[in-house]
BADREN-69070 format. One record per residue: chain; x, y, z of N, C-alpha, C in turn; residue in three letters; residue number from 1. Coordinates in nm, 4 decimals. Layout:
BEGIN
+-------+----------+----------+----------+----------+----------+----------+----------+----------+----------+------+-----+
: kette :      n_u :      n_v :      n_w :     ca_u :     ca_v :     ca_w :      c_u :      c_v :      c_w : rest :  nr :
+-------+----------+----------+----------+----------+----------+----------+----------+----------+----------+------+-----+
:     A :        X :        Y :        Z :        X :        Y :        Z :        X :        Y :        Z :  ALA : NUM :
...
+-------+----------+----------+----------+----------+----------+----------+----------+----------+----------+------+-----+
END
This chain:
BEGIN
+-------+----------+----------+----------+----------+----------+----------+----------+----------+----------+------+-----+
: kette :      n_u :      n_v :      n_w :     ca_u :     ca_v :     ca_w :      c_u :      c_v :      c_w : rest :  nr :
+-------+----------+----------+----------+----------+----------+----------+----------+----------+----------+------+-----+
:     A :   0.1033 :  -0.1194 :   0.0048 :   0.0000 :   0.0041 :   0.0089 :   0.0706 :   0.1573 :   0.0079 :  MET :   1 :
:     A :   0.2522 :   0.1132 :   0.0801 :   0.2928 :   0.2679 :   0.1013 :   0.3089 :   0.2800 :  -0.0519 :  ASP :   2 :
:     A :   0.3643 :   0.2007 :  -0.1361 :   0.4394 :   0.2206 :  -0.2908 :   0.3432 :   0.2193 :  -0.3707 :  ALA :   3 :
:     A :   0.2378 :   0.1970 :  -0.3638 :   0.0684 :   0.2591 :  -0.4493 :   0.0518 :   0.3954 :  -0.3904 :  CYS :   4 :
:     A :   0.0596 :   0.4833 :  -0.2697 :   0.0409 :   0.5558 :  -0.2067 :   0.1421 :   0.6776 :  -0.2735 :  LEU :   5 :
:     A :   0.2693 :   0.6279 :  -0.2258 :   0.4326 :   0.6975 :  -0.3258 :   0.3781 :   0.7670 :  -0.4385 :  ALA :   6 :
:     A :   0.2866 :   0.6565 :  -0.5228 :   0.3441 :   0.6197 :  -0.6991 :   0.2224 :   0.7812 :  -0.7307 :  ALA :   7 :
:     A :   0.0965 :   0.7798 :  -0.6312 :   0.0314 :   0.8628 :  -0.6787 :   0.0178 :   1.0062 :  -0.6037 :  ASN :   8 :
:     A :   0.1588 :   1.0599 :  -0.5607 :   0.1811 :   1.1473 :  -0.4877 :   0.1309 :   1.1596 :  -0.3835 :  GLY :   9 :
:     A :   0.0449 :   1.0923 :  -0.3177 :   0.0741 :   1.1005 :  -0.1627 :   0.1987 :   0.9975 :  -0.0642 :  LEU :  10 :
:     A :   0.1827 :   1.0797 :   0.0853 :   0.2369 :   1.0349 :   0.1940 :   0.2249 :   0.9683 :   0.2344 :  ASP :  11 :
:     A :   0.3489 :   0.8071 :   0.2635 :   0.2545 :   0.7308 :   0.2708 :   0.2771 :   0.7030 :   0.4057 :  PRO :  12 :
:     A :   0.3217 :   0.7984 :   0.5058 :   0.3479 :   0.8076 :   0.6175 :   0.2294 :   0.8921 :   0.6332 :  ASP :  13 :
:     A :   0.1301 :   0.9714 :   0.6281 :   0.0422 :   1.0704 :   0.6663 :  -0.0693 :   0.9839 :   0.7035 :  ARG :  14 :
:     A :  -0.1238 :   1.0004 :   0.8149 :  -0.2323 :   0.8695 :   0.9270 :  -0.3494 :   0.8846 :   0.8586 :  ASP :  15 :
:     A :  -0.3861 :   0.8096 :   0.8536 :  -0.5505 :   0.8245 :   0.7688 :  -0.6445 :   0.7950 :   0.8664 :  THR :  16 :
:     A :  -0.8048 :   0.8333 :   0.8177 :  -0.8221 :   0.8438 :   0.9446 :  -0.9664 :   0.6751 :   0.8982 :  ALA :  17 :
:     A :  -0.9854 :   0.5693 :   0.8348 :  -0.9709 :   0.4703 :   0.7505 :  -0.9343 :   0.3830 :   0.5866 :  GLY :  18 :
:     A :  -0.8974 :   0.3308 :   0.6033 :  -0.8755 :   0.2549 :   0.4461 :  -0.9288 :   0.1036 :   0.4719 :  VAL :  19 :
:     A :  -1.0519 :   0.0960 :   0.3787 :  -1.1092 :  -0.0431 :   0.3721 :  -1.0970 :  -0.0870 :   0.2040 :  ARG :  20 :
:     A :  -1.1206 :  -0.2255 :   0.1564 :  -1.1750 :  -0.2488 :   0.0114 :  -1.3220 :  -0.1662 :  -0.0440 :  PRO :  21 :
:     A :  -1.3038 :  -0.1870 :  -0.1608 :  -1.4479 :  -0.1378 :  -0.2078 :  -1.4320 :  -0.2000 :  -0.3635 :  ALA :  22 :
:     A :  -1.5397 :  -0.1398 :  -0.4703 :  -1.5631 :  -0.1419 :  -0.6557 :  -1.5527 :  -0.0109 :  -0.6350 :  THR :  23 :
:     A :  -1.4744 :   0.0231 :  -0.7021 :  -1.5320 :   0.1791 :  -0.8349 :  -1.5379 :   0.1705 :  -0.9554 :  VAL :  24 :
:     A :  -1.6195 :   0.1789 :  -0.9875 :  -1.6379 :   0.1977 :  -1.1476 :  -1.6381 :   0.0474 :  -1.2144 :  ASP :  25 :
:     A :  -1.6597 :  -0.0469 :  -1.0851 :  -1.6628 :  -0.2041 :  -1.1456 :  -1.5097 :  -0.2149 :  -1.0795 :  GLY :  26 :
:     A :  -1.4475 :  -0.1308 :  -1.0060 :  -1.3208 :  -0.2295 :  -1.0096 :  -1.2675 :  -0.2521 :  -0.8888 :  ARG :  27 :
:     A :  -1.1860 :  -0.3723 :  -0.8518 :  -1.1566 :  -0.3706 :  -0.7219 :  -1.0596 :  -0.2239 :  -0.7043 :  GLU :  28 :
:     A :  -1.0488 :  -0.2473 :  -0.5633 :  -1.0456 :  -0.0718 :  -0.4981 :  -0.9829 :  -0.0158 :  -0.4213 :  SER :  29 :
:     A :  -0.8968 :  -0.0068 :  -0.2957 :  -0.8787 :  -0.0049 :  -0.2185 :  -0.9317 :   0.2042 :  -0.1706 :  VAL :  30 :
:     A :  -1.0416 :   0.2026 :  -0.0717 :  -1.0431 :   0.3650 :  -0.0315 :  -0.9850 :   0.3454 :   0.1041 :  LEU :  31 :
:     A :  -0.9331 :   0.5419 :   0.0774 :  -0.8269 :   0.5532 :   0.2301 :  -0.9188 :   0.6783 :   0.2258 :  VAL :  32 :
:     A :  -0.8973 :   0.6810 :   0.3484 :  -0.9905 :   0.8224 :   0.3795 :  -0.8878 :   0.9306 :   0.4939 :  LEU :  33 :
:     A :  -0.8959 :   1.0393 :   0.4387 :  -0.7849 :   1.1400 :   0.5265 :  -0.8259 :   1.2317 :   0.5948 :  TYR :  34 :
:     A :  -0.8399 :   1.3192 :   0.7127 :  -0.8620 :   1.3797 :   0.7425 :  -0.8020 :   1.5042 :   0.6649 :  THR :  35 :
:     A :  -0.8499 :   1.6515 :   0.7077 :  -0.8680 :   1.7434 :   0.6122 :  -0.7908 :   1.8789 :   0.6497 :  THR :  36 :
:     A :  -0.8865 :   1.8611 :   0.8553 :  -0.8563 :   1.9870 :   0.9132 :  -0.9888 :   2.1052 :   0.9062 :  GLY :  37 :
:     A :  -1.0673 :   2.0488 :   0.8457 :  -1.1666 :   2.1114 :   0.8379 :  -1.2870 :   2.0283 :   0.9131 :  GLU :  38 :
:     A :  -1.3630 :   2.0744 :   0.9872 :  -1.4357 :   2.0714 :   1.0221 :  -1.5321 :   1.9075 :   0.9834 :  LEU :  39 :
:     A :  -1.6221 :   1.8140 :   1.0281 :  -1.6344 :   1.7312 :   0.9194 :  -1.6327 :   1.7217 :   0.7946 :  ALA :  40 :
:     A :  -1.5078 :   1.7380 :   0.7792 :  -1.4736 :   1.7180 :   0.6001 :  -1.3417 :   1.6089 :   0.5940 :  GLN :  41 :
:     A :  -1.3685 :   1.5694 :   0.4751 :  -1.2469 :   1.4201 :   0.4331 :  -1.2608 :   1.4375 :   0.3480 :  PHE :  42 :
:     A :  -1.1214 :   1.4525 :   0.2933 :  -1.0605 :   1.3625 :   0.1684 :  -1.0565 :   1.2414 :   0.1063 :  ARG :  43 :
:     A :  -1.1057 :   1.2335 :   0.0043 :  -1.1422 :   1.0255 :   0.0294 :  -1.0588 :   0.9866 :  -0.1106 :  LEU :  44 :
:     A :  -0.9555 :   0.8891 :  -0.1178 :  -0.8513 :   0.8312 :  -0.2400 :  -0.9468 :   0.6674 :  -0.2868 :  VAL :  45 :
:     A :  -0.9343 :   0.6611 :  -0.3817 :  -0.9305 :   0.5495 :  -0.3990 :  -0.8505 :   0.4882 :  -0.5233 :  ALA :  46 :
:     A :  -0.8052 :   0.3693 :  -0.4869 :  -0.6638 :   0.3633 :  -0.5589 :  -0.7142 :   0.1543 :  -0.6128 :  LEU :  47 :
:     A :  -0.6199 :   0.1516 :  -0.7558 :  -0.6423 :   0.0101 :  -0.7471 :  -0.6281 :  -0.0819 :  -0.6810 :  PRO :  48 :
:     A :  -0.6483 :  -0.2381 :  -0.6419 :  -0.6593 :  -0.3191 :  -0.5198 :  -0.4963 :  -0.3398 :  -0.5854 :  ALA :  49 :
:     A :  -0.4779 :  -0.3819 :  -0.7065 :  -0.3289 :  -0.4430 :  -0.7812 :  -0.2482 :  -0.3293 :  -0.8370 :  ASP :  50 :
:     A :  -0.2303 :  -0.1790 :  -0.7313 :  -0.2012 :  -0.0276 :  -0.7437 :  -0.0634 :  -0.1246 :  -0.6518 :  CYS :  51 :
:     A :   0.1041 :  -0.0438 :  -0.7472 :   0.1961 :  -0.0604 :  -0.6631 :   0.3257 :   0.0428 :  -0.7009 :  GLY :  52 :
:     A :   0.4310 :   0.0299 :  -0.6541 :   0.5548 :   0.1161 :  -0.6983 :   0.5504 :   0.1231 :  -0.8485 :  SER :  53 :
:     A :   0.5394 :   0.2001 :  -0.8708 :   0.5298 :   0.3078 :  -1.0173 :   0.4243 :   0.1824 :  -1.1062 :  GLY :  54 :
:     A :   0.3234 :   0.1723 :  -1.0310 :   0.1876 :   0.1848 :  -1.1253 :   0.1071 :   0.2391 :  -1.0567 :  GLU :  55 :
:     A :   0.0425 :   0.4056 :  -1.0800 :  -0.0074 :   0.4958 :  -1.0494 :  -0.1846 :   0.4528 :  -1.0205 :  SER :  56 :
:     A :  -0.2747 :   0.4746 :  -1.1443 :  -0.3738 :   0.4460 :  -1.1442 :  -0.4991 :   0.5358 :  -1.0821 :  GLY :  57 :
:     A :  -0.4495 :   0.6442 :  -1.0305 :  -0.5606 :   0.7108 :  -0.8994 :  -0.6990 :   0.6909 :  -0.9835 :  LEU :  58 :
:     A :  -0.7692 :   0.6190 :  -0.9064 :  -0.9124 :   0.6093 :  -0.9947 :  -1.0626 :   0.7189 :  -0.9108 :  LEU :  59 :
:     A :  -0.9981 :   0.7904 :  -0.7818 :  -1.0925 :   0.8907 :  -0.7577 :  -1.0258 :   0.9444 :  -0.6259 :  MET :  60 :
:     A :  -1.0087 :   1.0684 :  -0.6348 :  -0.9643 :   1.1429 :  -0.5195 :  -1.0622 :   1.2956 :  -0.5069 :  ASP :  61 :
:     A :  -1.1499 :   1.2453 :  -0.4519 :  -1.2351 :   1.3777 :  -0.3890 :  -1.2611 :   1.4339 :  -0.2323 :  THR :  62 :
:     A :  -1.3548 :   1.5440 :  -0.2196 :  -1.3297 :   1.5772 :  -0.1185 :  -1.4789 :   1.5706 :  -0.1078 :  THR :  63 :
:     A :  -1.5396 :   1.4877 :   0.0690 :  -1.6752 :   1.5050 :   0.0495 :  -1.6996 :   1.5594 :   0.2235 :  VAL :  64 :
:     A :  -1.7899 :   1.6062 :   0.2725 :  -1.8404 :   1.6390 :   0.3823 :  -1.8493 :   1.8156 :   0.4088 :  GLY :  65 :
:     A :  -1.8344 :   1.8070 :   0.5250 :  -1.8116 :   1.9524 :   0.5274 :  -1.9094 :   2.0083 :   0.6640 :  GLY :  66 :
:     A :  -1.9233 :   2.2025 :   0.6662 :  -2.0487 :   2.2391 :   0.7257 :  -2.1326 :   2.3062 :   0.6004 :  THR :  67 :
:     A :  -2.0417 :   2.3648 :   0.4861 :  -2.1307 :   2.3766 :   0.3850 :  -2.1923 :   2.5442 :   0.4618 :  GLY :  68 :
:     A :  -2.1285 :   2.6364 :   0.5261 :  -2.0830 :   2.7284 :   0.5777 :  -1.9435 :   2.8252 :   0.5804 :  GLY :  69 :
+-------+----------+----------+----------+----------+----------+----------+----------+----------+----------+------+-----+
END
């Protein structure tokens, strides 16, 4: 997982709020949830399950939640 995060420009040493397997657009993937420092807002990143060193393939990178105000 660390090699995959690094291949996508993400710091593998950064603490995550959660990691779990999922399916994104019909592909087996791993969802990684990060805090953003904003109240109730998170960064959600989806990576291919077979991602590794030199194989980026970011499937999704979005910010969810927040207070809306």
